[in-house]
Biotite code that builds the C-alpha atoms (Angstrom):
import biotite.structure as struc

atoms = struc.array([
    struc.Atom([-57.654, 65.681, -26.335], chain_id="A", res_id=1, res_name="GLY", atom_name="CA", element="C"),
    struc.Atom([-58.876, 67.416, -29.493], chain_id="A", res_id=2, res_name="LEU", atom_name="CA", element="C"),
    struc.Atom([-55.456, 68.920, -30.219], chain_id="A", res_id=3, res_name="TRP", atom_name="CA", element="C"),
    struc.Atom([-53.869, 65.459, -30.247], chain_id="A", res_id=4, res_name="ASP", atom_name="CA", element="C"),
    struc.Atom([-56.495, 64.308, -32.731], chain_id="A", res_id=5, res_name="ALA", atom_name="CA", element="C"),
    struc.Atom([-55.103, 66.899, -35.135], chain_id="A", res_id=6, res_name="GLY", atom_name="CA", element="C"),
    struc.Atom([-57.997, 69.318, -34.591], chain_id="A", res_id=7, res_name="LEU", atom_name="CA", element="C"),
    struc.Atom([-56.080, 72.556, -34.332], chain_id="A", res_id=8, res_name="LYS", atom_name="CA", element="C"),
    struc.Atom([-58.667, 75.209, -35.059], chain_id="A", res_id=9, res_name="ARG", atom_name="CA", element="C"),
    struc.Atom([-61.286, 74.769, -32.380], chain_id="A", res_id=10, res_name="ILE", atom_name="CA", element="C"),
    struc.Atom([-64.073, 77.338, -32.231], chain_id="A", res_id=11, res_name="ALA", atom_name="CA", element="C"),
    struc.Atom([-65.861, 78.115, -28.992], chain_id="A", res_id=12, res_name="GLY", atom_name="CA", element="C"),
    struc.Atom([-69.502, 79.017, -29.635], chain_id="A", res_id=13, res_name="VAL", atom_name="CA", element="C"),
    struc.Atom([-71.995, 80.726, -27.308], chain_id="A", res_id=14, res_name="ASP", atom_name="CA", element="C"),
    struc.Atom([-75.076, 82.938, -27.475], chain_id="A", res_id=15, res_name="GLU", atom_name="CA", element="C"),
    struc.Atom([-76.691, 85.851, -25.691], chain_id="A", res_id=16, res_name="ALA", atom_name="CA", element="C"),
    struc.Atom([-80.362, 86.663, -25.745], chain_id="A", res_id=17, res_name="GLY", atom_name="CA", element="C"),
    struc.Atom([-82.329, 83.443, -25.424], chain_id="A", res_id=18, res_name="ARG", atom_name="CA", element="C"),
    struc.Atom([-84.389, 84.770, -22.535], chain_id="A", res_id=19, res_name="GLY", atom_name="CA", element="C"),
    struc.Atom([-85.321, 88.369, -23.437], chain_id="A", res_id=20, res_name="PRO", atom_name="CA", element="C"),
    struc.Atom([-88.752, 89.502, -24.608], chain_id="A", res_id=21, res_name="LEU", atom_name="CA", element="C"),
    struc.Atom([-87.268, 91.855, -27.202], chain_id="A", res_id=22, res_name="ALA", atom_name="CA", element="C"),
    struc.Atom([-84.453, 92.087, -29.685], chain_id="A", res_id=23, res_name="GLY", atom_name="CA", element="C"),
    struc.Atom([-82.314, 89.487, -31.437], chain_id="A", res_id=24, res_name="PRO", atom_name="CA", element="C"),
    struc.Atom([-80.471, 86.404, -30.279], chain_id="A", res_id=25, res_name="VAL", atom_name="CA", element="C"),
    struc.Atom([-76.758, 86.896, -30.970], chain_id="A", res_id=26, res_name="VAL", atom_name="CA", element="C"),
    struc.Atom([-74.127, 84.158, -31.210], chain_id="A", res_id=27, res_name="ALA", atom_name="CA", element="C"),
    struc.Atom([-70.369, 84.336, -31.439], chain_id="A", res_id=28, res_name="ALA", atom_name="CA", element="C"),
    struc.Atom([-67.713, 81.840, -32.488], chain_id="A", res_id=29, res_name="ALA", atom_name="CA", element="C"),
    struc.Atom([-64.111, 82.422, -31.424], chain_id="A", res_id=30, res_name="VAL", atom_name="CA", element="C"),
    struc.Atom([-60.901, 80.630, -32.450], chain_id="A", res_id=31, res_name="VAL", atom_name="CA", element="C"),
    struc.Atom([-57.601, 81.277, -30.685], chain_id="A", res_id=32, res_name="PHE", atom_name="CA", element="C"),
    struc.Atom([-54.358, 80.521, -32.493], chain_id="A", res_id=33, res_name="ASP", atom_name="CA", element="C"),
    struc.Atom([-52.112, 78.185, -30.525], chain_id="A", res_id=34, res_name="GLU", atom_name="CA", element="C"),
    struc.Atom([-50.493, 79.973, -27.589], chain_id="A", res_id=35, res_name="GLY", atom_name="CA", element="C"),
    struc.Atom([-52.666, 83.114, -27.748], chain_id="A", res_id=36, res_name="VAL", atom_name="CA", element="C"),
    struc.Atom([-53.998, 84.045, -24.301], chain_id="A", res_id=37, res_name="ILE", atom_name="CA", element="C"),
    struc.Atom([-56.059, 87.031, -23.218], chain_id="A", res_id=38, res_name="VAL", atom_name="CA", element="C"),
    struc.Atom([-55.847, 87.555, -19.469], chain_id="A", res_id=39, res_name="GLU", atom_name="CA", element="C"),
    struc.Atom([-59.134, 87.629, -17.581], chain_id="A", res_id=40, res_name="GLY", atom_name="CA", element="C"),
    struc.Atom([-61.376, 85.879, -20.096], chain_id="A", res_id=41, res_name="VAL", atom_name="CA", element="C"),
    struc.Atom([-64.198, 84.251, -18.117], chain_id="A", res_id=42, res_name="ASP", atom_name="CA", element="C"),
    struc.Atom([-67.894, 83.509, -18.384], chain_id="A", res_id=43, res_name="ASP", atom_name="CA", element="C"),
    struc.Atom([-69.429, 86.879, -19.351], chain_id="A", res_id=44, res_name="SER", atom_name="CA", element="C"),
    struc.Atom([-72.004, 86.612, -16.554], chain_id="A", res_id=45, res_name="LYS", atom_name="CA", element="C"),
    struc.Atom([-69.188, 86.724, -13.971], chain_id="A", res_id=46, res_name="LYS", atom_name="CA", element="C"),
    struc.Atom([-67.642, 89.930, -15.347], chain_id="A", res_id=47, res_name="LEU", atom_name="CA", element="C"),
    struc.Atom([-68.559, 93.503, -14.524], chain_id="A", res_id=48, res_name="THR", atom_name="CA", element="C"),
    struc.Atom([-69.894, 95.413, -17.549], chain_id="A", res_id=49, res_name="PRO", atom_name="CA", element="C"),
    struc.Atom([-66.710, 97.536, -17.640], chain_id="A", res_id=50, res_name="ALA", atom_name="CA", element="C"),
    struc.Atom([-64.464, 94.452, -17.541], chain_id="A", res_id=51, res_name="ARG", atom_name="CA", element="C"),
    struc.Atom([-66.565, 92.759, -20.233], chain_id="A", res_id=52, res_name="ARG", atom_name="CA", element="C"),
    struc.Atom([-66.305, 95.822, -22.490], chain_id="A", res_id=53, res_name="ARG", atom_name="CA", element="C"),
    struc.Atom([-62.522, 95.959, -22.023], chain_id="A", res_id=54, res_name="ALA", atom_name="CA", element="C"),
    struc.Atom([-62.150, 92.248, -22.841], chain_id="A", res_id=55, res_name="LEU", atom_name="CA", element="C"),
    struc.Atom([-64.438, 92.630, -25.868], chain_id="A", res_id=56, res_name="TYR", atom_name="CA", element="C"),
    struc.Atom([-62.164, 95.380, -27.216], chain_id="A", res_id=57, res_name="GLU", atom_name="CA", element="C"),
    struc.Atom([-59.037, 93.342, -26.515], chain_id="A", res_id=58, res_name="GLU", atom_name="CA", element="C"),
    struc.Atom([-60.417, 90.169, -28.111], chain_id="A", res_id=59, res_name="LEU", atom_name="CA", element="C"),
    struc.Atom([-61.384, 92.137, -31.211], chain_id="A", res_id=60, res_name="ARG", atom_name="CA", element="C"),
    struc.Atom([-58.072, 93.944, -31.562], chain_id="A", res_id=61, res_name="SER", atom_name="CA", element="C"),
    struc.Atom([-55.546, 91.175, -30.847], chain_id="A", res_id=62, res_name="ARG", atom_name="CA", element="C"),
    struc.Atom([-53.988, 89.207, -33.693], chain_id="A", res_id=63, res_name="SER", atom_name="CA", element="C"),
    struc.Atom([-54.247, 85.436, -33.575], chain_id="A", res_id=64, res_name="GLY", atom_name="CA", element="C"),
    struc.Atom([-57.952, 85.487, -32.673], chain_id="A", res_id=65, res_name="ILE", atom_name="CA", element="C"),
    struc.Atom([-60.714, 84.925, -35.239], chain_id="A", res_id=66, res_name="GLN", atom_name="CA", element="C"),
    struc.Atom([-64.233, 86.036, -34.367], chain_id="A", res_id=67, res_name="ILE", atom_name="CA", element="C"),
    struc.Atom([-67.512, 85.320, -36.118], chain_id="A", res_id=68, res_name="GLY", atom_name="CA", element="C"),
    struc.Atom([-70.862, 86.813, -35.071], chain_id="A", res_id=69, res_name="VAL", atom_name="CA", element="C"),
    struc.Atom([-74.387, 85.800, -36.055], chain_id="A", res_id=70, res_name="GLY", atom_name="CA", element="C"),
    struc.Atom([-77.620, 87.571, -35.193], chain_id="A", res_id=71, res_name="SER", atom_name="CA", element="C"),
    struc.Atom([-81.201, 86.394, -35.694], chain_id="A", res_id=72, res_name="VAL", atom_name="CA", element="C"),
    struc.Atom([-83.936, 88.958, -35.207], chain_id="A", res_id=73, res_name="ASP", atom_name="CA", element="C"),
    struc.Atom([-87.204, 88.857, -33.274], chain_id="A", res_id=74, res_name="HIS", atom_name="CA", element="C"),
    struc.Atom([-89.236, 88.157, -36.434], chain_id="A", res_id=75, res_name="LEU", atom_name="CA", element="C"),
    struc.Atom([-87.330, 84.953, -37.155], chain_id="A", res_id=76, res_name="ALA", atom_name="CA", element="C"),
    struc.Atom([-87.477, 84.016, -33.458], chain_id="A", res_id=77, res_name="ILE", atom_name="CA", element="C"),
    struc.Atom([-91.275, 84.306, -33.585], chain_id="A", res_id=78, res_name="ASP", atom_name="CA", element="C"),
    struc.Atom([-91.359, 82.341, -36.831], chain_id="A", res_id=79, res_name="GLU", atom_name="CA", element="C"),
    struc.Atom([-89.057, 79.385, -36.040], chain_id="A", res_id=80, res_name="ILE", atom_name="CA", element="C"),
    struc.Atom([-88.845, 79.503, -32.166], chain_id="A", res_id=81, res_name="ASN", atom_name="CA", element="C"),
    struc.Atom([-85.960, 80.581, -29.957], chain_id="A", res_id=82, res_name="ILE", atom_name="CA", element="C"),
    struc.Atom([-84.166, 77.225, -29.978], chain_id="A", res_id=83, res_name="HIS", atom_name="CA", element="C"),
    struc.Atom([-84.021, 77.065, -33.781], chain_id="A", res_id=84, res_name="GLN", atom_name="CA", element="C"),
    struc.Atom([-83.159, 80.768, -33.960], chain_id="A", res_id=85, res_name="ALA", atom_name="CA", element="C"),
    struc.Atom([-80.252, 80.233, -31.538], chain_id="A", res_id=86, res_name="THR", atom_name="CA", element="C"),
    struc.Atom([-78.896, 77.384, -33.683], chain_id="A", res_id=87, res_name="ILE", atom_name="CA", element="C"),
    struc.Atom([-79.265, 79.561, -36.791], chain_id="A", res_id=88, res_name="ARG", atom_name="CA", element="C"),
    struc.Atom([-77.348, 82.421, -35.127], chain_id="A", res_id=89, res_name="ALA", atom_name="CA", element="C"),
    struc.Atom([-74.586, 79.992, -34.108], chain_id="A", res_id=90, res_name="MET", atom_name="CA", element="C"),
    struc.Atom([-74.306, 78.572, -37.629], chain_id="A", res_id=91, res_name="LEU", atom_name="CA", element="C"),
    struc.Atom([-74.080, 82.120, -39.071], chain_id="A", res_id=92, res_name="ILE", atom_name="CA", element="C"),
    struc.Atom([-71.327, 82.948, -36.559], chain_id="A", res_id=93, res_name="ALA", atom_name="CA", element="C"),
    struc.Atom([-69.361, 79.814, -37.491], chain_id="A", res_id=94, res_name="VAL", atom_name="CA", element="C"),
    struc.Atom([-69.868, 80.403, -41.231], chain_id="A", res_id=95, res_name="ALA", atom_name="CA", element="C"),
    struc.Atom([-68.344, 83.873, -40.929], chain_id="A", res_id=96, res_name="SER", atom_name="CA", element="C"),
    struc.Atom([-65.059, 82.519, -39.522], chain_id="A", res_id=97, res_name="LEU", atom_name="CA", element="C"),
    struc.Atom([-62.251, 82.584, -42.051], chain_id="A", res_id=98, res_name="ASP", atom_name="CA", element="C"),
    struc.Atom([-60.636, 80.115, -42.329], chain_id="A", res_id=99, res_name="PRO", atom_name="CA", element="C"),
    struc.Atom([-63.258, 77.660, -41.100], chain_id="A", res_id=100, res_name="GLN", atom_name="CA", element="C"),
    struc.Atom([-62.537, 75.814, -37.846], chain_id="A", res_id=101, res_name="PRO", atom_name="CA", element="C"),
    struc.Atom([-61.937, 72.049, -37.552], chain_id="A", res_id=102, res_name="ASP", atom_name="CA", element="C"),
    struc.Atom([-64.258, 71.491, -34.612], chain_id="A", res_id=103, res_name="PHE", atom_name="CA", element="C"),
    struc.Atom([-66.911, 73.313, -32.559], chain_id="A", res_id=104, res_name="LEU", atom_name="CA", element="C"),
    struc.Atom([-67.197, 73.464, -28.779], chain_id="A", res_id=105, res_name="LEU", atom_name="CA", element="C"),
    struc.Atom([-70.650, 74.798, -27.953], chain_id="A", res_id=106, res_name="VAL", atom_name="CA", element="C"),
    struc.Atom([-72.037, 76.051, -24.672], chain_id="A", res_id=107, res_name="ASP", atom_name="CA", element="C"),
    struc.Atom([-74.869, 73.713, -23.656], chain_id="A", res_id=108, res_name="GLY", atom_name="CA", element="C"),
    struc.Atom([-75.475, 71.355, -26.531], chain_id="A", res_id=109, res_name="TRP", atom_name="CA", element="C"),
    struc.Atom([-73.953, 70.262, -29.838], chain_id="A", res_id=110, res_name="ALA", atom_name="CA", element="C"),
    struc.Atom([-75.385, 71.969, -32.907], chain_id="A", res_id=111, res_name="ILE", atom_name="CA", element="C"),
    struc.Atom([-76.155, 70.350, -36.254], chain_id="A", res_id=112, res_name="PRO", atom_name="CA", element="C"),
    struc.Atom([-73.501, 71.567, -38.686], chain_id="A", res_id=113, res_name="HIS", atom_name="CA", element="C"),
    struc.Atom([-73.406, 70.246, -42.255], chain_id="A", res_id=114, res_name="PRO", atom_name="CA", element="C"),
    struc.Atom([-69.671, 69.466, -42.210], chain_id="A", res_id=115, res_name="THR", atom_name="CA", element="C"),
    struc.Atom([-68.164, 70.122, -38.774], chain_id="A", res_id=116, res_name="LEU", atom_name="CA", element="C"),
    struc.Atom([-68.406, 67.955, -35.684], chain_id="A", res_id=117, res_name="LYS", atom_name="CA", element="C"),
    struc.Atom([-69.437, 69.721, -32.504], chain_id="A", res_id=118, res_name="SER", atom_name="CA", element="C"),
    struc.Atom([-69.488, 68.909, -28.846], chain_id="A", res_id=119, res_name="LYS", atom_name="CA", element="C"),
    struc.Atom([-71.803, 70.504, -26.308], chain_id="A", res_id=120, res_name="GLY", atom_name="CA", element="C"),
    struc.Atom([-70.382, 71.371, -22.907], chain_id="A", res_id=121, res_name="ILE", atom_name="CA", element="C"),
    struc.Atom([-72.725, 72.064, -20.006], chain_id="A", res_id=122, res_name="ILE", atom_name="CA", element="C"),
    struc.Atom([-71.518, 75.259, -18.283], chain_id="A", res_id=123, res_name="LYS", atom_name="CA", element="C"),
    struc.Atom([-69.101, 75.568, -21.186], chain_id="A", res_id=124, res_name="GLY", atom_name="CA", element="C"),
    struc.Atom([-68.763, 79.312, -20.631], chain_id="A", res_id=125, res_name="ASP", atom_name="CA", element="C"),
    struc.Atom([-67.078, 78.441, -17.308], chain_id="A", res_id=126, res_name="GLN", atom_name="CA", element="C"),
    struc.Atom([-65.054, 75.437, -18.504], chain_id="A", res_id=127, res_name="LEU", atom_name="CA", element="C"),
    struc.Atom([-63.805, 76.378, -21.965], chain_id="A", res_id=128, res_name="SER", atom_name="CA", element="C"),
    struc.Atom([-61.634, 79.388, -22.675], chain_id="A", res_id=129, res_name="TYR", atom_name="CA", element="C"),
    struc.Atom([-62.881, 79.829, -26.246], chain_id="A", res_id=130, res_name="SER", atom_name="CA", element="C"),
    struc.Atom([-66.543, 79.463, -25.205], chain_id="A", res_id=131, res_name="ILE", atom_name="CA", element="C"),
    struc.Atom([-65.964, 82.077, -22.470], chain_id="A", res_id=132, res_name="ALA", atom_name="CA", element="C"),
    struc.Atom([-64.520, 84.422, -25.100], chain_id="A", res_id=133, res_name="ALA", atom_name="CA", element="C"),
    struc.Atom([-67.543, 83.759, -27.337], chain_id="A", res_id=134, res_name="ALA", atom_name="CA", element="C"),
    struc.Atom([-69.873, 84.542, -24.414], chain_id="A", res_id=135, res_name="SER", atom_name="CA", element="C"),
    struc.Atom([-68.160, 87.936, -23.975], chain_id="A", res_id=136, res_name="ILE", atom_name="CA", element="C"),
    struc.Atom([-68.405, 88.775, -27.684], chain_id="A", res_id=137, res_name="ILE", atom_name="CA", element="C"),
    struc.Atom([-72.048, 87.658, -27.957], chain_id="A", res_id=138, res_name="ALA", atom_name="CA", element="C"),
    struc.Atom([-73.199, 89.465, -24.808], chain_id="A", res_id=139, res_name="LYS", atom_name="CA", element="C"),
    struc.Atom([-71.368, 92.706, -25.546], chain_id="A", res_id=140, res_name="GLU", atom_name="CA", element="C"),
    struc.Atom([-72.504, 92.733, -29.198], chain_id="A", res_id=141, res_name="THR", atom_name="CA", element="C"),
    struc.Atom([-76.107, 92.209, -28.124], chain_id="A", res_id=142, res_name="ARG", atom_name="CA", element="C"),
    struc.Atom([-75.935, 94.778, -25.315], chain_id="A", res_id=143, res_name="ASP", atom_name="CA", element="C"),
    struc.Atom([-74.674, 97.392, -27.763], chain_id="A", res_id=144, res_name="ARG", atom_name="CA", element="C"),
    struc.Atom([-77.538, 96.624, -30.138], chain_id="A", res_id=145, res_name="LEU", atom_name="CA", element="C"),
    struc.Atom([-80.045, 96.974, -27.292], chain_id="A", res_id=146, res_name="MET", atom_name="CA", element="C"),
    struc.Atom([-78.483, 100.328, -26.339], chain_id="A", res_id=147, res_name="GLU", atom_name="CA", element="C"),
    struc.Atom([-79.044, 101.485, -29.928], chain_id="A", res_id=148, res_name="GLU", atom_name="CA", element="C"),
    struc.Atom([-82.670, 100.325, -29.701], chain_id="A", res_id=149, res_name="TYR", atom_name="CA", element="C"),
    struc.Atom([-82.947, 102.319, -26.470], chain_id="A", res_id=150, res_name="HIS", atom_name="CA", element="C"),
    struc.Atom([-82.288, 105.494, -28.464], chain_id="A", res_id=151, res_name="GLU", atom_name="CA", element="C"),
    struc.Atom([-85.227, 104.664, -30.736], chain_id="A", res_id=152, res_name="ARG", atom_name="CA", element="C"),
    struc.Atom([-87.648, 103.490, -28.041], chain_id="A", res_id=153, res_name="TRP", atom_name="CA", element="C"),
    struc.Atom([-86.460, 105.109, -24.796], chain_id="A", res_id=154, res_name="PRO", atom_name="CA", element="C"),
    struc.Atom([-89.775, 104.473, -23.038], chain_id="A", res_id=155, res_name="GLN", atom_name="CA", element="C"),
    struc.Atom([-88.839, 100.767, -22.655], chain_id="A", res_id=156, res_name="TYR", atom_name="CA", element="C"),
    struc.Atom([-85.442, 101.492, -21.072], chain_id="A", res_id=157, res_name="ASN", atom_name="CA", element="C"),
    struc.Atom([-83.692, 98.756, -23.080], chain_id="A", res_id=158, res_name="PHE", atom_name="CA", element="C"),
    struc.Atom([-80.292, 100.072, -22.003], chain_id="A", res_id=159, res_name="LYS", atom_name="CA", element="C"),
    struc.Atom([-81.120, 99.015, -18.460], chain_id="A", res_id=160, res_name="GLN", atom_name="CA", element="C"),
    struc.Atom([-82.605, 95.515, -18.832], chain_id="A", res_id=161, res_name="HIS", atom_name="CA", element="C"),
    struc.Atom([-81.479, 94.725, -22.419], chain_id="A", res_id=162, res_name="LYS", atom_name="CA", element="C"),
    struc.Atom([-84.946, 93.322, -23.198], chain_id="A", res_id=163, res_name="GLY", atom_name="CA", element="C"),
    struc.Atom([-84.984, 90.755, -20.399], chain_id="A", res_id=164, res_name="TYR", atom_name="CA", element="C"),
    struc.Atom([-88.245, 90.199, -18.483], chain_id="A", res_id=165, res_name="PRO", atom_name="CA", element="C"),
    struc.Atom([-87.946, 92.591, -15.540], chain_id="A", res_id=166, res_name="THR", atom_name="CA", element="C"),
    struc.Atom([-90.762, 94.218, -13.586], chain_id="A", res_id=167, res_name="ALA", atom_name="CA", element="C"),
    struc.Atom([-89.879, 97.574, -15.141], chain_id="A", res_id=168, res_name="ALA", atom_name="CA", element="C"),
    struc.Atom([-89.951, 96.084, -18.630], chain_id="A", res_id=169, res_name="HIS", atom_name="CA", element="C"),
    struc.Atom([-93.377, 94.493, -18.038], chain_id="A", res_id=170, res_name="PHE", atom_name="CA", element="C"),
    struc.Atom([-94.615, 97.844, -16.704], chain_id="A", res_id=171, res_name="GLN", atom_name="CA", element="C"),
    struc.Atom([-93.395, 99.629, -19.849], chain_id="A", res_id=172, res_name="ALA", atom_name="CA", element="C"),
    struc.Atom([-95.180, 97.069, -22.048], chain_id="A", res_id=173, res_name="ILE", atom_name="CA", element="C"),
    struc.Atom([-98.367, 97.590, -20.014], chain_id="A", res_id=174, res_name="LYS", atom_name="CA", element="C"),
    struc.Atom([-98.125, 101.357, -20.514], chain_id="A", res_id=175, res_name="GLU", atom_name="CA", element="C"),
    struc.Atom([-96.907, 101.526, -24.110], chain_id="A", res_id=176, res_name="HIS", atom_name="CA", element="C"),
    struc.Atom([-97.839, 98.177, -25.668], chain_id="A", res_id=177, res_name="GLY", atom_name="CA", element="C"),
    struc.Atom([-95.303, 96.322, -27.780], chain_id="A", res_id=178, res_name="PHE", atom_name="CA", element="C"),
    struc.Atom([-92.656, 98.027, -29.868], chain_id="A", res_id=179, res_name="CYS", atom_name="CA", element="C"),
    struc.Atom([-91.432, 96.733, -33.243], chain_id="A", res_id=180, res_name="PRO", atom_name="CA", element="C"),
    struc.Atom([-88.640, 94.583, -31.742], chain_id="A", res_id=181, res_name="ILE", atom_name="CA", element="C"),
    struc.Atom([-90.715, 92.682, -29.194], chain_id="A", res_id=182, res_name="HIS", atom_name="CA", element="C"),
    struc.Atom([-90.980, 88.914, -29.604], chain_id="A", res_id=183, res_name="ARG", atom_name="CA", element="C"),
    struc.Atom([-94.679, 88.203, -29.726], chain_id="A", res_id=184, res_name="LEU", atom_name="CA", element="C"),
    struc.Atom([-94.589, 84.425, -29.277], chain_id="A", res_id=185, res_name="THR", atom_name="CA", element="C"),
    struc.Atom([-93.052, 84.506, -25.800], chain_id="A", res_id=186, res_name="PHE", atom_name="CA", element="C"),
    struc.Atom([-96.081, 83.618, -23.708], chain_id="A", res_id=187, res_name="GLY", atom_name="CA", element="C"),
    struc.Atom([-94.697, 85.188, -20.554], chain_id="A", res_id=188, res_name="THR", atom_name="CA", element="C"),
    struc.Atom([-96.386, 88.572, -20.708], chain_id="A", res_id=189, res_name="TYR", atom_name="CA", element="C"),
    struc.Atom([-98.588, 89.618, -17.795], chain_id="A", res_id=190, res_name="PRO", atom_name="CA", element="C"),
    struc.Atom([-102.180, 89.978, -18.889], chain_id="A", res_id=191, res_name="LYS", atom_name="CA", element="C"),
])
C-alpha cells in the first residue's frame, strides 16, 4: 500500500456544499499520525448531527491530527463553476496543512496538485478513514457557516436546509428573491 511506498503523511480530502443554491463550498484535508484513531469516524452523511458535532470537536482537539480547511464563496462559484470551485477549496485546504502531506486521497476524483500525487476514491468517505474525517470537518464547518448566515437572513431558514434545494428554500426565494449569498448560475430555480 501507500505506507509501504514510504508515503507516511496521507491526507484525506473531501468537500461539503457542491449541491446547495447558496453559500460556499467548503473542503477539508485531514492527516492522522500513525496509530491515531478516533472512534466512530464515518461518512458524515451517516452520522446524526449531534454525533457529527461531537466527532468534529474531538478531531479538532486531539493531538496527532492535522486539519486544513478551504472555503470558496458563492461569487467564485458563479465565476469559475462549482467543479473548479470545489478543486480550489480542496487545494486551499491541502495548502493549509503544516507540514505538507506526501499524498492525497480524495473523495470522488483525483485533483490537480502542483507537487503532490493524488488518488480519487469513489465513495471514499465510506472507504477511507481520513476522507471520512475530512467529510465530517467539511460538513460541520459549512453547517456552522450556514447557521451564521441564518442569523443575517432568517427568512430563508438556512439553519434548516443549509442552502440545499428544498421546497421550503424555493418558496423562500419566490417570496423574498435572492439574498447576497445565493449562487446565481445554478439553473435549477423554479420560474
